[in-house]
N, C-alpha and C positions, 0 to 999 in steps of 0.2 A: 526625404523621399516618401513618395505616397503610393499607396496601392488601392487596387479597386474595393469599394465598399464591401464588407463581410455579409454576405447573404446567411439568414439563418438556416440551420440544419434541422429540419423539423421532421420528427417521426409520426407519421400517419399509421393507421391501425395495419397497414400491409408493409411498413418500414419503408415506404417510399421516401427518400432523403435527399435532400439538395444541398451539397457540399459548397462551403466558401471557396472562391477562387485563390490559389496558392498565391502567398505574398512574393514579390520580387524581392531577391536576397540583397542585403546591403553588403558593405565591403567586408564584414566579419565573415569568416568561414565558419561552417558548422551548421547546427540546427538552430532554428528559431522556436521558442517556445510560444504556445498561444498567446501569453503575455506580451512577447516581442512582437507578434504580429499585430496585436491590438496597437501597441504603440506606434508601429509603423504606419498604421492606417488613422493616427491622431485622434483615436477614441471615438470616431465620429458616430459610431453605432450606439455610444452611451450619451451623446449630447442632450441636454435637457432632460434628463432622466435622475430620479432618485435611486440611488445604487446602494445594495448592501453587497459587502463580500466576505465569504468564508475561506479563510487563509490562515497561514502561519508564515514563520520566517523563511521557509522554502521558496516562497513566491517572488523570486527575483528576476529582474529582466538581464539581459546580457551584460549591461553596465554596473550590475549589482546594486539597482535601485528597486526598493520594495514595491509592490502593488498598491499597499495602502498609501505611501508617500505620493506615487505617481497619480492615482485617483483623486487624493485630497489637493494635489497642486494643478489639476487639469481643469481649465476654465470651462464652463458649461456642463461640468459634470458634478453632481450633488452627492458626495459620499455621506451617506446617511446612517450606515450601521456596519460594525465589524463583528463577524462570528468566527469564534476559534474552536478548533478540535481538541482531542486529548493532548495534553502538554501545554495548551494555551498557545497565545501567538509567538511565543518566543522558541518553540518546539524543543528546545535543549533543556528546559525546565525539568527537573526531577519530579515535580509534582505533576499528578495526573488530572486535579481540577484546580483551574484557575478562576477565581470568582468573577462574575459579571461586574460591571461597572461602566465607568466613561474614561475615555483617553482623549489627549489632545494630540491632533497631527495637523502640522502645519497652520498652526494657530485655531484650528477648528476643535470644538469639543463634541465628540463622537460616541455614541453608545457602544460599549463593548459586551458581547454576549457570549458566555461560555457554553459550549454544547457537550460538555463531559462532566461526570460526577454525579452519584447518587442513582445510577441506574439508567438502562437504554433508552427509556422515555425522556431523559433529560437532553439527549443528543439530537433533539428535534428543535428547530426554530419555533417558537410560539407563535399563535396568530398575531399577538399584538406587537410582537418585535417585528414581523413582516408587514405590518399595516402601514399603507402609505409608500411602500417601496414599489418601483416600476421593474426591477430585475435584481435577481441574487446572482452573484459570480461565485463559481468555485474554483479556486487556484491553489493547489496544494501538490507537493512532490510525493507520489506514492512510491512503494518499493515491489509491487508485483505479487505479493502473497496474500491470499484470500482473508486470512485471518488478521492482517494488519488494519486498524480501525478507520483510517481516514475515508477511505470509499464507502464504508457502510453510514459515514456521517453525511458524506455527499447524497447517497441514496435517500436517506431520511429527509434531507434538505430538499431534494427534487420533489418527494411527495408532498411537503408541506407547501411548497411553492405553487404546485399545481392546486391544492385546495384554496390558497389564498389569491390565485389568479395572477402571480407574479412570473415574469419571465425568468428562465434560468439558463445561465450560461457557463459551460465549462470551458476553462482556458487550459487547453491541453498540454501536458508534459509527457516526456519519454517514460515508457516502462524502463526503469534503469537497469534491469537484469535481462533485457531483451524481450522481444515483443512476438519473436517467432518459435518460442520453445513452451510447452505446455506440460504440466507434470502433475501427477496425484489424482485421488479420487474427486469426483464430483460430489459436492455436499448433497446428501440424500433427502434429509429432513427438511422441508420448507418451514416449518414451525420454529425451527431453532433462531430464526431471523427476530422473533418476538422476545428472545430471551437474552441474546448476547450479539454485540457487534461483530464478534469474531466468525460468526456463521450466518452472515447477512446474505450472501449470494450462492445460488445454486451453480457454482463453477469449480473448476479444480484448483487444488491448493496453489499452484503456480499457474496462473490464468492467462498471462501473455498479453493482457490487454492494457492500453493506456486510460486514464480516468476519463477521458472522453468517450471511449469505447464501453467503458463499464456503465457510463451513465445511458447510452444508447441501449445496451443490453437490459438494464433495468427497466428502462422506459418503455420496453415491450409490454410490461405488465402495468405500469404506472400511467401511460397514456397522456403524458403533459405535451400538449401539441405546440407549446412555445418554448421547446427545449432546442438550444442551440450549443455547437461545439465550434470553437475558435481552434482550427486544426494546426498542429505543428508543421513547419516548413524545413524541409531538408533532413528529415529523419527517416531512416531505415530500420525495419523491425529487427534486424540482426545486430543493431548497435548496442553497445552498454553505454550506460550514461557519461562515463569518462571519455568516450569516444564522439561526443556530440559537440563540444566546446562550451556547453552550458555550465553554469557554476554548481558545485555540489555543496549543499548545505544540509548537514544532517536532519533528516525529518524527524528524529526522536532521539533522546539521550543516549541510547544504546546501539545507534545505527550510525557510526561514525565514518563509514566508508562504503564504496561500492562492493568490496570484497565480503563485508559484513552482510549486506544485503543479499548478495548472490547465494550465500548459504542459510539465510534465514528461513526460507520456505520449508527446509528440512529441519534444521537444529531448532527452529523455533517450536516444533511440535513437542520437543522434549520438556517445555514448560508445563506440560499437563502430566509431568511424572515427578519423581523426587530427587533429580538430580539438577545441578546447577548448569546453566548455559552460559556463562561468562559475564553476567550482570555483575559489576563490581569488580571486573579485572580490565587489564588493558585491551582485552580481545574479545568483546561480547560476540556471541554466535559463532565465534571461531575456536571454541573450546567448551567441553563439557566435563564435569567432574564431580566427585563425592568423596567424603572421608574414605568410604570403604570400596571404592571403585578399583578394580584390578587392571590398572591401566596398562601395565606392562603386558599383560596376556593379551588385551584388547588389541594394541597396537602390533604386537607379533603376528596376531592372526590376520589382520587387515591390511598391514602394510603391502603395498604394491598390487592389492586386488581390486582397488575402487578408481575408476578412471578420473583424472584430473585433479587428484587430491593426494597429499601425504600426511600421514599420521605420526605424531611424535608425543613422548611422554612429557607432560608438563604439571607442575604442581603449582596452585595458587590458593591463596587465603581470600575469597571474594569479601568486598568490603560491603555487601548488601546482598538482598535476595535470599535465595536458597543457601543454607550453610553460611550465612554472613559471620565473617570473623572465625571460621573453622578451617584448618589446614585440610586441603582437598587434593587427593590424587586425580589426575586427569588426563585428557587426551586432545592435544591442540591439532586442529584441521588446517592445513595450509594449502591454499588452492594453487596449483601448478600450471592448470589448462582449464581456464573458466568456460572456454566454449565446450568442451567435451564434459565438464563436470556436472553432474545432475544432483542438486541439493536433496532430493528425495531419495535417491540412491545411496547418498552418504548416510542420510538418516536410517534407512532400511539396515544397512550394514552395522552401523553403531547399535541400533537396537537390538539386532540379533545377536550381535557380541555380548551385550550386556545381559540379554536373557540366558546366555551359555556360562558366562564367568561370574555373575552376580545375581543367580536366580532368586535367592532368598532377600536380598537386600533391595534389589530394583523393584519399583512398584508404579503403576499407571494409576491415575484417577480417571476413572473410565468415562464419567460424563464430560469431562473436558477433552478427553481423546477424541470422543465422537464429535465434538465441535472443530476440533483442530483437523483431524484426518478427514472426518467426513460421512464415514461409514461404520455401521455396525460389524460388517465382516472382518474389519481389522481385529476386533477384540476376539472374534471366533477363530481366526487363524492363529492368534497369539496363544490363546489358551490351551488349543489343541495341538500345540507343537509344530505348527505347519513350518515348513522349510523356505528358503529364499523366493524359489520358483512360484510358490502360491502368493507370496507378498508381490512379486513381480507382476503376476497376471491381474491382480486387483489394482495396483498402481497404473498399469498401462492402459485399462480399460477406459478411465476418464478422459484422457487426451484424446483417445480415438473417436468417442462419442461427442467430446465438445468442438473439435476441429470443425466438423461440417455446421453445427449448429451456431458458431459463432461467425462464420465467414459473411453472413449478411451485414454485420455491423462493424466489420474492420474498416478503418479509414485510411490504412497505410499499406 
């Protein structure tokens, strides 16, 4: 089956965008990723070009074929370089830094560049790595939280592609935790993007954007006139990833399921504290714990008060990360209604319960909290003993402000 040739979606200064025509659906039901749309178009837009791809093992088409294998096998497409983000190409690797080198794909020897390890500047493609490329493609499954690093890598690659005069193409994928829900404060300090990939964009914690939309958002300041987005076909903003028909590949070692991803924008914030968040247990980001945690009191206080989740007492001995090999009392979070569940509300209730029941033991690392939550006001409310209503007001402001400003770049 063939579709109309994809037209570039180019952002001018006034955000005048020209979208690609939707691909006609094949016999499979569900969503077609940007990669699927490119395959259906027989890679016509890439023929005769030297192509680099920034990707990992999440970049599969509906038949389970990787973008790297597809590009390497496609006649007329010259796959010239592979770039990988945190965790490397395999994504399930426990290592955060995979060394650069070369790899063989379809009998071809191709440079492999790692964009992680040694500081934020190492996350940028180097000019010599982009030299000779006609186009750099981004195809990675994100999970919808501002402090997840893959879209920060995308943003830096977009900036470097502009400088190098290389086309930049995003093969879009769904926001796996829905694209119609926004939560949490907007990152306030623009200078944090120079320090950490966890605070690269001035958007809410749960931003509700796809990778393509985040590229368009960022390009309002970058101004790369040769940015294109190959849009999803058949995706609705109200869908979760497991409702799309697309394959779920864990985007990172501790993101095994959509349920873990659904809680991550909230539970992930606790990584700026002195409690464990389930790394090294069977249920990462669905459990918090510490040797001193008064889990029974927390569960008793919260049970039945937070919409869409249930809390239960669960002890674990994490095999790694915080309190590795130490027995921990903890709270297991079970999602009972993910459409009504709000991960930032889950975080808020658990944090305030910890402040009440473990005031001496529980501690924040405030520089990291600012990067995760995004605003200094959180610390002020915490240290002055503010109640739940004050935190609700703080967390609700970001979505209200963001909804209007993001509307021009929404593709779906």
